[in-house]
DOGUPA-487960 format. One record per residue: residue in three letters; y, z, x of N, C-alpha, C, O in turn. Coordinates in steps of 0.1 Angstrom, whole numbers, padded with zeros to 4 digits, always signed. Each point is the difference from the previous one (the first is absolute). Example, Ala and Ser with C-alpha at 12.3 -4.5 7.8 and 13.67 -1.06 7.14 Angstrom:
# residues 2
ALA-0057+0078+0132+0012+0000-0009+0012+0000+0009+0000+0007+0010/SER+0011-0014-0014+0011+0000+0009+0011+0008-0008+0011+0001+0005/
This chain:
# residues 269
UNK-0085-0162+0045+0007-0008+0010+0013+0007+0003+0007+0004-0009/UNK-0005-0001+0022+0013+0006+0004+0009-0010+0007-0005-0007+0009/UNK+0017+0007-0013+0010-0010+0005+0012+0007+0005+0007+0007-0008/UNK-0003-0007+0021+0012+0006+0005+0012-0008-0003+0000-0013+0001/UNK+0011+0019-0007+0012-0007-0003+0012+0007+0007-0001+0012+0002/UNK+0011-0020+0002+0012+0006+0005+0010+0004-0010-0001-0005-0012/UNK+0011+0013+0015+0010+0004-0009+0008-0011-0007+0003+0000-0011/UNK-0001-0011+0019+0008-0011-0005-0006-0008-0011+0007-0008-0006/UNK-0020+0011+0003-0006-0008-0011-0006+0009-0010-0010-0004-0007/UNK+0016+0016+0005-0005+0009-0010+0001-0006-0014-0008+0003-0008/UNK+0019-0010+0006+0002-0006-0014+0000-0015+0001+0006-0006+0008/UNK-0013+0000-0018+0000-0014-0001+0014-0005-0004+0006+0006-0008/UNK-0002-0018+0014+0013-0005-0004+0000-0003-0015-0009-0006-0005/UNK+0021+0009-0001+0001-0003-0014+0001-0015-0003-0002-0004-0011/UNK+0005-0003+0022+0001-0015-0002-0014-0006+0001-0003-0009-0007/UNK-0005+0014+0016-0013-0006+0003-0011+0006-0009-0009-0008-0004/UNK+0009+0021+0001-0010+0006-0008+0005+0003-0014+0009+0008-0002/UNK-0015-0015-0008+0004+0002-0013-0007+0012-0006-0012+0003+0003/UNK+0019+0005-0011-0006+0012-0006-0011-0004-0010+0000-0011-0005/UNK-0009+0021+0003-0011-0003-0010+0007-0004-0013+0010+0006-0005/UNK-0016-0016-0002+0006-0005-0013-0002+0011-0011-0011+0005-0001/UNK+0021-0002-0006-0001+0010-0010+0005-0006-0013+0011-0006-0001/UNK-0018+0007-0010+0003-0006-0012+0005+0011-0010+0000+0011+0003/UNK+0003-0016-0015+0007+0009-0010-0009+0012-0003+0006+0011-0003/UNK-0019-0012+0003-0009+0011-0004-0003+0009+0012-0009+0009-0001/UNK+0017-0010+0012-0001+0008+0012-0012-0003+0008-0003+0007+0010/UNK-0005-0017-0014-0011-0004+0009+0005-0006+0013+0009-0008+0000/UNK-0015+0013+0011+0004-0004+0013-0011-0010+0005-0011+0004+0002/UNK+0015-0016+0002-0009-0010+0004+0001-0002+0015+0011-0001+0006/UNK-0023+0001+0001+0000-0002+0015-0013-0007+0003-0011+0005-0002/UNK+0012-0018+0006-0012-0008+0003-0008-0002-0013+0005-0004-0010/UNK-0018+0007+0011-0009-0001-0011+0000+0012-0009-0007+0001-0010/UNK+0016+0009+0013-0001+0013-0007+0012+0002-0009+0011-0005+0002/UNK-0013+0014-0011+0010+0006-0009-0001+0015+0000-0011+0005-0003/UNK+0021+0002+0005+0000+0014-0002+0008+0003-0013+0012-0004-0001/UNK-0018+0011-0008+0006+0003-0013+0003+0015+0000-0008+0008-0004/UNK+0021-0004+0007+0003+0015+0001-0002+0008-0013-0006+0011+0001/UNK+0010-0017-0013-0001+0008-0012-0015+0004-0004-0002+0010-0006/UNK-0007-0019+0010-0014+0003-0003-0008+0003+0012-0012+0003+0000/UNK+0019-0003+0012-0006+0004+0013-0013-0008+0002-0010+0005+0003/UNK+0012-0018-0004-0011-0010+0002+0003-0009+0011+0011-0004+0003/UNK-0022+0000+0004+0001-0011+0010-0009-0011-0005-0012+0002-0002/UNK+0018-0014+0002-0007-0012-0005-0001-0010+0012+0009-0001+0007/UNK-0021-0005-0006-0001-0011+0010-0005-0012-0008-0010+0000-0006/UNK+0018-0011+0007-0003-0012-0008-0001+0003-0014-0008-0006-0008/UNK+0016+0016+0003+0000+0003-0014-0010+0010-0004+0000+0004-0012/UNK-0010+0000+0021-0010+0009-0004+0002+0014+0006+0005+0000+0012/UNK-0008+0010-0019+0003+0014+0005-0009+0003+0012-0012-0003+0001/UNK+0018+0010+0008-0007+0006+0012-0001+0015-0001+0010+0006-0005/UNK-0021+0000+0009-0001+0014+0000+0009+0006+0011-0002-0004+0012/UNK+0010+0014-0016+0009+0006+0010+0003+0014-0005+0003+0002-0011/UNK-0003+0008+0021+0003+0013-0004+0015+0003-0001+0008-0008+0004/UNK-0005+0019-0010+0014+0004-0002+0008+0001+0012+0011-0006+0001/UNK-0016+0013+0009+0008+0001+0013+0001-0013+0007+0011-0003+0005/UNK-0021-0005-0005+0000-0013+0006+0010-0009-0007+0007-0008+0007/UNK-0005+0009-0020+0010-0008-0007+0014+0005+0004+0009-0008+0002/UNK-0007+0021-0001+0013+0005+0004+0003-0005+0014+0012-0004+0002/UNK-0022+0004+0007+0002-0005+0013+0004-0015+0000+0009-0004+0007/UNK-0016-0004-0015+0004-0014-0002+0014-0002-0004+0007-0008+0005/UNK-0002+0016-0015+0013-0001-0005+0011+0003+0011+0010-0007+0001/UNK-0013+0017+0007+0009+0003+0011+0001-0011+0010+0011-0004+0005/UNK-0023-0002-0001+0000-0012+0009+0007-0012-0006+0008-0007+0007/UNK-0009+0005-0020+0006-0012-0006+0015+0002+0000+0008-0009+0002/UNK-0003+0021-0005+0014+0003-0001+0007-0002+0014+0012-0002+0001/UNK-0020+0003+0010+0006-0002+0013+0003-0014+0003+0007-0003+0010/UNK-0012-0007-0018+0002-0014+0002-0003-0005+0014+0008-0007+0006/UNK-0020+0010-0002-0005-0005+0013+0004+0008+0012-0003-0003+0011/UNK+0010+0015-0013+0004+0008+0011-0010+0011+0003-0009+0002-0008/UNK+0011+0004+0019-0009+0011+0004+0004+0013-0008+0011+0003-0001/UNK-0021+0003-0005+0002+0013-0007-0007+0011+0009-0011-0001+0003/UNK+0019+0011+0000-0005+0010+0009-0009+0009-0008+0000+0001-0012/UNK-0009+0006+0020-0009+0009-0007+0007+0011-0007-0004+0005-0011/UNK+0016+0000+0016+0007+0010-0007+0005-0005-0013+0000+0008-0010/UNK+0005-0020+0009+0005-0006-0013-0012-0001-0010+0002+0003-0011/UNK-0014-0007+0016-0011-0001-0009-0004+0014-0005-0003+0001-0012/UNK+0002+0009+0021-0003+0013-0004+0010+0005-0011-0005+0006-0010/UNK+0018-0008+0012+0010+0004-0010-0002-0006-0013+0003+0006-0011/UNK-0007-0019+0011-0001-0008-0013-0013+0003-0007-0001+0001-0012/UNK-0010-0001+0020-0013+0000-0006-0005+0014-0002-0007+0003-0010/UNK+0011+0007+0019-0004+0014-0002+0013+0008+0000+0002+0008+0010/UNK+0007-0009-0020+0012+0008+0000-0002+0015+0000-0009+0005-0007/UNK+0017+0002+0015-0001+0015+0000-0013+0005+0005-0004+0011-0004/UNK-0004-0019+0011-0013+0005+0006-0001-0003+0014+0006-0010+0005/UNK-0013+0018+0003-0004-0003+0013-0014-0004+0001-0009+0007-0004/UNK+0006-0020+0008-0013-0005+0000-0004-0005+0014+0009-0003+0008/UNK-0022+0003-0005-0004-0005+0013+0001-0015+0001-0001-0007-0010/UNK+0002+0002+0022+0001-0015+0002-0012-0007-0005+0000-0012-0003/UNK-0012+0019+0004-0012-0006-0004+0000-0004-0015-0006-0010-0004/UNK+0014+0017-0004+0002-0004-0014+0007-0013-0001-0004-0009-0009/UNK+0014+0007+0017+0007-0013+0000-0009-0011+0004+0000-0011-0006/UNK-0007+0013+0017-0010-0010+0005-0010-0004-0010-0003-0012-0002/UNK-0002+0022-0006-0009-0003-0011+0006-0009-0010-0007-0009-0005/UNK+0019+0012+0001+0006-0008-0011+0004-0014+0005+0000-0009-0008/UNK+0003+0008+0021+0003-0014+0005-0013-0008+0000+0000-0011-0004/UNK-0012+0018+0007-0012-0007-0001-0004-0004-0014-0005-0011-0003/UNK+0009+0020-0007-0003-0003-0014+0008-0012-0005-0004-0008-0007/UNK+0017+0008+0012+0009-0011-0004-0005-0013+0006+0000-0011-0007/UNK-0004+0011+0019-0006-0012+0006-0012-0005-0007-0002-0012-0002/UNK-0007+0021-0002-0012-0004-0008+0004-0006-0013-0006-0010-0005/UNK+0017+0016-0002+0004-0006-0012+0005-0014+0001-0001-0008-0009/UNK+0007+0005+0021+0006-0013+0002-0011-0010+0004+0002-0012+0002/UNK-0014+0017+0000-0012-0009+0004+0002-0008+0013+0004+0006+0010/UNK-0006-0019-0011+0001-0008+0012+0014-0001+0005+0003-0004+0012/UNK+0007+0009-0020+0014+0000+0005+0004+0014+0005+0012+0002+0001/UNK-0021+0006+0001+0003+0014+0005+0007+0000+0013+0007+0010+0002/UNK-0007-0020+0006+0007-0001+0012+0015-0002-0002+0007+0000+0010/UNK-0003-0001-0022+0015+0000-0003+0006+0013+0004+0012+0001+0003/UNK-0020+0010-0003+0005+0013+0003-0002+0002+0015-0011+0001+0005/UNK+0022+0000+0002+0000+0001+0015+0003+0014+0004+0009+0007-0005/UNK-0016-0002+0015+0003+0013+0007+0009-0003+0012-0004-0007+0009/UNK+0015+0013-0010+0010-0002+0011-0001+0013+0009+0003+0011-0004/UNK-0008-0013+0017-0003+0011+0008+0011+0010+0001+0011-0004+0004/UNK-0014+0017-0006+0009+0011+0000+0013-0002-0008+0010+0007+0002/UNK-0011-0016-0012+0012-0003-0008-0002+0002-0015+0008+0007-0006/UNK-0019-0012+0001-0003+0000-0014-0008-0012-0004-0009-0004+0006/UNK+0013-0001-0018-0008-0011-0006+0010-0010-0006+0011+0003-0003/UNK-0017-0015+0001+0008-0010-0007-0009-0010-0007-0012-0001+0003/UNK+0017-0005-0014-0007-0010-0008+0006-0014+0004+0012-0002-0003/UNK-0020-0006+0009+0005-0013+0005-0006-0011-0009-0012-0001-0002/UNK+0022-0007-0003-0004-0011-0009+0001-0013+0009+0006+0000+0010/UNK-0012-0011-0015+0000-0012+0007+0014-0006+0002+0003-0007+0010/UNK+0006+0010-0020+0013-0005+0001+0010+0009+0008+0012-0003+0001/UNK-0018+0014+0005+0009+0009+0008+0000-0004+0014-0010-0004+0006/UNK+0022+0004+0001+0001-0003+0014+0009+0011+0006+0009+0005-0006/UNK-0012-0001+0019+0008+0009+0006+0014-0005+0002+0003-0012-0001/UNK+0007+0021+0002+0014-0004+0002+0002-0010+0011-0006+0002+0011/UNK+0013-0013-0014+0003-0010+0009-0012-0008+0004+0000-0008+0009/UNK-0012+0010-0016-0012-0007+0003-0006+0004+0013-0009-0007+0005/UNK+0013+0018+0001-0006+0005+0013-0014+0005-0002-0003+0006-0010/UNK-0005-0008+0020-0014+0005+0000+0000+0015+0002+0010+0006+0005/UNK-0020+0001-0009-0001+0015+0002+0002+0003+0015-0005-0006+0009/UNK+0013+0017-0007+0002+0005+0014-0007+0013+0002-0003+0007-0010/UNK+0001-0003+0023-0007+0013+0002+0008+0012-0006+0012+0000-0001/UNK-0020+0010-0002+0006+0012-0006+0008+0008+0010-0005+0003+0011/UNK+0018-0001-0014+0009+0008+0009+0005+0013-0006+0010+0005+0003/UNK-0018+0000-0013+0004+0012-0007+0000+0011+0010-0010+0002+0007/UNK+0021+0007-0007+0000+0011+0009-0010+0010-0004-0005+0001-0011/UNK+0001+0008+0020-0010+0010-0002+0004+0009-0012+0012+0004-0001/UNK-0021+0000-0007+0003+0008-0012+0006+0014+0005-0004+0005+0010/UNK+0013+0000-0018+0007+0012+0004-0005+0012-0008+0007+0011+0000/UNK-0017-0012-0008-0004+0010-0009-0004+0013+0007+0002+0011-0006/UNK-0008-0012+0018-0005+0012+0007+0010+0005+0010-0003+0010+0006/UNK+0015-0016-0005+0010+0005+0010+0005+0013-0004+0003+0003-0012/UNK-0002+0006+0021+0005+0014-0002+0014-0001-0005+0008-0007+0005/UNK-0005+0016-0015+0014+0001-0005+0005+0013+0005-0007+0010+0001/UNK+0020-0009+0002+0006+0012+0005-0001+0011-0010+0003-0002-0012/UNK-0008+0013+0016-0002+0011-0009+0013+0009+0000+0004+0005+0010/UNK+0002-0005-0022+0013+0008-0001-0003+0014-0005-0009+0002-0008/UNK+0017+0007+0013-0001+0014-0004+0002+0001-0015+0010-0005-0006/UNK-0019+0012-0001+0002+0002-0014-0006-0011-0009+0001+0001-0012/UNK-0006-0012+0019-0005-0011-0008-0015+0001+0001-0006+0000+0011/UNK-0002+0000-0022-0014+0001+0001-0006-0011+0009+0003-0011-0001/UNK-0013+0016+0009-0007-0009+0009-0014-0002-0004-0008+0010-0001/UNK+0004-0022-0002-0013-0004-0005-0008-0008+0010+0006-0010+0005/UNK-0018+0014-0003-0009-0009+0008-0011-0006-0009-0006+0007-0008/UNK+0004-0020+0010-0009-0007-0008-0011-0006+0009+0004-0007+0010/UNK-0017+0009-0013-0010-0006+0008-0009-0008-0010-0007+0006-0008/UNK+0007-0019+0010-0008-0009-0009-0002-0013+0008+0009-0005+0006/UNK-0021+0000-0006-0003-0012+0007+0003-0013-0007-0001-0011+0006/UNK+0006+0012-0018+0004-0012-0007+0015-0003+0002+0008+0008-0005/UNK-0004-0019+0011+0014-0004+0002+0008+0000-0013+0011+0005+0000/UNK-0017-0011-0010+0008-0001-0013+0003+0014-0006+0011+0002-0005/UNK-0021+0007+0006+0002+0014-0005+0011+0007+0008+0008+0006-0006/UNK-0009-0007+0019+0010+0007+0009+0014-0006-0003+0009+0008-0001/UNK-0008-0021-0001+0013-0006-0002+0005+0005-0014+0012+0003-0001/UNK-0020-0003-0009+0004+0004-0013+0004+0014-0001+0011+0004-0005/UNK-0019+0005+0011+0003+0014-0001+0012+0004+0009+0008+0008-0004/UNK-0007-0014+0016+0011+0002+0008+0013-0003-0007+0010+0007+0001/UNK-0009-0019-0007+0012-0005-0007+0003+0009-0011+0012+0003-0003/UNK-0022+0002-0005+0002+0008-0011+0006+0014+0004+0010+0004-0006/UNK-0016+0002+0016+0005+0013+0005+0014-0001+0006+0008+0009-0002/UNK-0006-0019+0010+0014-0001+0006+0010-0003-0011+0012+0004+0002/UNK-0016-0010-0013+0010-0003-0011+0005+0012-0007+0010+0000-0006/UNK-0018+0011+0007+0004+0013-0006+0006+0010+0011+0001+0012-0003/UNK+0001-0017+0015+0007+0008+0010-0009+0007+0010+0005+0009+0007/UNK-0018-0012-0006-0008+0007+0009-0001-0008+0013+0001-0012+0000/UNK-0003+0019+0011-0003-0006+0013-0015-0002+0000-0008+0009-0003/UNK+0004-0021+0008-0015-0003-0001-0004-0007+0013+0007-0009+0005/UNK-0019+0013+0000-0006-0006+0011-0014-0003-0004-0007+0009-0005/UNK+0002-0021+0008-0014-0004-0005-0009-0004+0012+0005-0005+0010/UNK-0018+0007-0012-0010-0004+0010-0012-0006-0007-0003+0004-0011/UNK-0004-0013+0018-0012-0006-0005-0013+0008+0002-0010-0003-0006/UNK+0011+0014+0014-0012+0008+0002+0004+0014+0005+0012+0002+0004/UNK-0021+0007-0004+0002+0014+0005+0003-0001+0015+0009+0007+0005/UNK-0017-0016+0002+0002-0001+0014+0014-0005+0004+0007+0005+0009/UNK-0002-0015-0017+0014-0005+0003+0010+0011-0002+0010+0001+0007/UNK-0012+0008-0017+0009+0011-0003-0001+0010+0012+0011+0005+0004/UNK-0023-0001+0000-0001+0010+0011+0005-0006+0013+0004+0008+0008/UNK-0004-0021-0006+0005-0005+0012+0015-0003+0000+0005-0005+0010/UNK+0001+0007-0021+0014-0003-0001+0008+0011+0007-0005+0011+0003/UNK+0018-0014-0001+0008+0010+0007+0008+0008-0010+0010+0006+0004/UNK-0014-0006-0016+0007+0008-0011-0001+0015+0003-0012+0005+0002/UNK+0023+0002-0002-0001+0014+0003+0004+0008-0013+0001+0013+0001/UNK+0001-0020-0012+0004+0007-0012-0012+0004-0008-0010-0007-0001/UNK+0011+0019-0006-0010+0004-0009+0003-0006-0014+0011+0002-0005/UNK-0020-0009+0000+0002-0006-0013+0002+0010-0011-0008+0010-0001/UNK+0017-0013-0008+0001+0008-0012-0011-0003-0010-0004+0008-0008/UNK-0002-0020+0009-0011-0005-0008-0007-0011+0007+0006-0009+0006/UNK-0019+0010-0006-0009-0010+0007-0007-0007-0012-0008+0006-0007/UNK+0010-0019+0006-0007-0008-0010-0011-0007+0008+0002-0007+0009/UNK-0014+0010-0014-0012-0003+0008-0010-0008-0008-0005+0005-0010/UNK+0001-0017+0015-0011-0007-0006-0013+0006+0003-0002+0005+0011/UNK-0008-0006-0020-0013+0006+0003-0008-0009+0010-0005+0005+0010/UNK+0004-0018-0014-0008-0009+0008+0009-0007+0011+0007-0009-0002/UNK-0008+0015+0014+0008-0005+0011-0010-0005+0012-0011+0005+0001/UNK+0016-0015+0007-0009-0003+0011+0000+0011+0010+0010+0007+0002/UNK-0022-0005+0004-0001+0012+0009-0002+0012-0008-0010+0002-0007/UNK+0019+0008+0009-0001+0013-0007+0005-0002-0014+0011-0005-0003/UNK-0019+0010-0007+0004-0001-0014+0011+0011-0003+0002+0009+0008/UNK+0004-0011-0019+0011+0009-0004-0006+0014-0003+0007+0010+0004/UNK-0018-0009-0010-0006+0013-0002-0004+0007+0013+0002+0013+0001/UNK-0007-0020+0008-0004+0006+0013+0013+0005+0008+0000+0010+0006/UNK+0011-0018-0008+0012+0004+0007+0006+0012-0007+0005+0009+0007/UNK-0007-0007-0020+0004+0012-0007-0007+0012+0006+0006+0010+0003/UNK-0019-0012-0001-0009+0011+0005+0005+0004+0015+0001+0011+0003/UNK+0002-0022+0004+0005+0003+0014+0013+0008+0000+0002+0009+0008/UNK+0007-0013-0017+0013+0007-0001-0002+0015-0003+0006+0009+0005/UNK-0015-0007-0015-0003+0014-0004-0006+0008+0012+0004+0012+0002/UNK-0014-0018+0005-0006+0008+0011+0010+0003+0011-0001+0010+0007/UNK+0011-0019-0005+0011+0003+0010+0010+0010-0005+0009+0003+0008/UNK-0010+0001-0021+0010+0009-0005+0013-0006-0006+0009+0008-0003/UNK-0009-0021+0002+0012-0007-0005-0002-0001-0015-0009-0007-0005/UNK+0018+0013-0003-0001-0001-0015+0009-0011-0004+0012+0002-0004/UNK-0017-0014+0004+0008-0012-0003-0001-0003-0015-0011+0001-0006/UNK+0023-0003+0000+0000-0004-0015-0004-0014-0001+0007-0009+0004/UNK-0019+0006-0010-0006-0013-0001+0000-0005-0014-0005+0007-0009/UNK+0009-0020+0007-0003-0007-0012-0010-0011+0004+0003-0009+0008/UNK-0015+0009-0014-0010-0010+0002+0002-0012-0009+0003+0002-0012/UNK-0006-0014+0017-0001-0012-0009-0013-0007+0004-0003+0000+0012/UNK-0003-0006-0021-0013-0007+0003-0003-0011-0010+0002+0002-0012/UNK-0007-0013+0017-0005-0010-0009-0014+0001-0004-0005-0008-0008/UNK-0003+0016+0015-0014+0002-0003-0004+0015-0001-0009+0005+0007/UNK+0016+0002-0015-0001+0014-0001-0012+0003-0010-0003-0007-0009/UNK-0003+0019+0011-0009+0005-0009+0003+0015-0002+0008+0006+0007/UNK-0015+0001-0016+0003+0014-0003-0003+0009+0012+0009+0008+0003/UNK-0020-0010+0004-0002+0009+0012+0011-0001+0010+0004+0010+0006/UNK+0001-0022-0004+0012-0002+0010+0012+0008-0005+0006+0008+0008/UNK-0003-0009-0020+0012+0006-0005-0001+0016+0000+0009+0007+0003/UNK-0021-0003-0007-0003+0015+0000+0001+0005+0015+0006+0011+0002/UNK-0012-0018+0007+0001+0004+0014+0014+0001+0005+0004+0010+0007/UNK+0004-0020-0010+0014-0001+0004+0008+0012-0006+0008+0006+0007/UNK-0009-0004-0020+0008+0010-0007-0005+0014+0004+0009+0009+0002/UNK-0021-0006+0001-0005+0013+0004+0006+0003+0014+0002+0011+0004/UNK+0000-0022+0004+0005+0002+0014+0015+0001-0001+0007+0001+0011/UNK-0001-0001-0022+0015+0002-0001+0009-0012-0003+0012+0001+0002/UNK-0018-0012-0005+0008-0012-0003+0009+0003-0012-0004+0006-0009/UNK+0016-0012+0010+0010+0002-0011-0004-0009-0012+0001+0005-0012/UNK-0006-0017+0014-0004-0009-0010-0010-0010+0005+0000-0003+0012/UNK-0008-0003-0021-0009-0010+0004+0002-0012-0011-0004+0002-0011/UNK+0010-0013+0016+0003-0011-0009-0009-0012+0003-0004-0002+0012/UNK+0000-0005-0022-0008-0012+0002+0008-0013-0001+0009+0000-0008/UNK-0012-0010+0016+0007-0012+0000-0006-0009-0012-0012+0001-0003/UNK+0020-0009-0003+0015-0002+0002+0007+0013-0004-0003+0006-0010/UNK+0014-0003+0018+0007+0013-0003+0013-0004-0007+0008-0009+0005/UNK-0005+0016-0016+0013-0002-0006+0011+0007+0008-0002+0010+0006/UNK+0013-0017-0005+0011+0005+0008+0004+0014-0003+0002+0008+0008/UNK+0000-0005-0021+0004+0013-0005-0010+0011+0004+0004+0011+0003/UNK-0017-0014-0004-0010+0009+0003+0001+0004+0015-0001+0012+0004/UNK+0003-0022+0005+0001+0003+0014+0013+0007+0003+0000+0010+0008/UNK+0011-0013-0014+0013+0007+0003-0001+0014-0005+0005+0009+0007/UNK-0012-0006-0018-0001+0013-0005-0009+0009+0009+0003+0011+0003/UNK-0014-0018+0003-0009+0007+0009+0008+0004+0013-0002+0011+0005/UNK+0010-0021+0000+0007+0003+0012+0011+0011-0002+0001+0009+0008/UNK+0006-0009-0019+0009+0010-0004-0007+0014+0000+0006+0010+0005/UNK-0018-0010-0011-0007+0013-0001-0004+0005+0014+0001+0012+0003/UNK-0005-0022+0006-0003+0004+0014+0012+0005+0007-0001+0010+0008/UNK+0012-0016-0009+0012+0004+0007+0005+0014-0005+0005+0008+0008/UNK-0007-0006-0021+0005+0013-0005-0010+0011+0001+0003+0012-0004/UNK-0015-0015+0008-0011+0010+0000+0003+0011+0010-0007+0010+0002/
């Protein structure tokens, strides 16, 4: 179920929404359920429920928000620290958590283009107002950044919004200029006139694949330094990419340090 919320109701009122009850043994109670952090257990009516480790971590993040919206970026940072993962991983864990909650799985709400929240029966939006239409401004992850002289310029092509957001933020945090695109076509149709110091390229892209784009660049005589990333890689793919001159071939989820090292290698090549 997807529910649009406005900025004004991101957090439940501390007066109207009571936090999950927490007792001395750190057990967090919410509705029929108890989350036991030290043993990483979920209980329903006192009986254990089957729940995976990532799904339990996700549950704890949502519980700590006390009825507020938790952005996808916050979830990635908490559940997959120091890793770049595809958004499909998050959707899978949301589904696992809903299944663990059984008939109460609809407590986990998807907030369109915002994130997720855990809604309890005793939670009310601020001032008791009903949900309002989503007025979130358009995401800025793909907006071009001014390329400064002497500053490494990185182009990222990946069709997963979460991956582009995570990698763009990571690279900008270490001083690189970054421009990202959801497809090869979007990149080729852009008005960018700068030659990238490093091209980070997903293998599985809509339209032209990353490997086919590498072949196209070679045939045109452009020796682009490429770092490949892929969530569905196999040995023939990696061999093909490396034989064609790729700097590195990384599999998702990608560790931050591995990606930064690969980019540094491409820049200094």
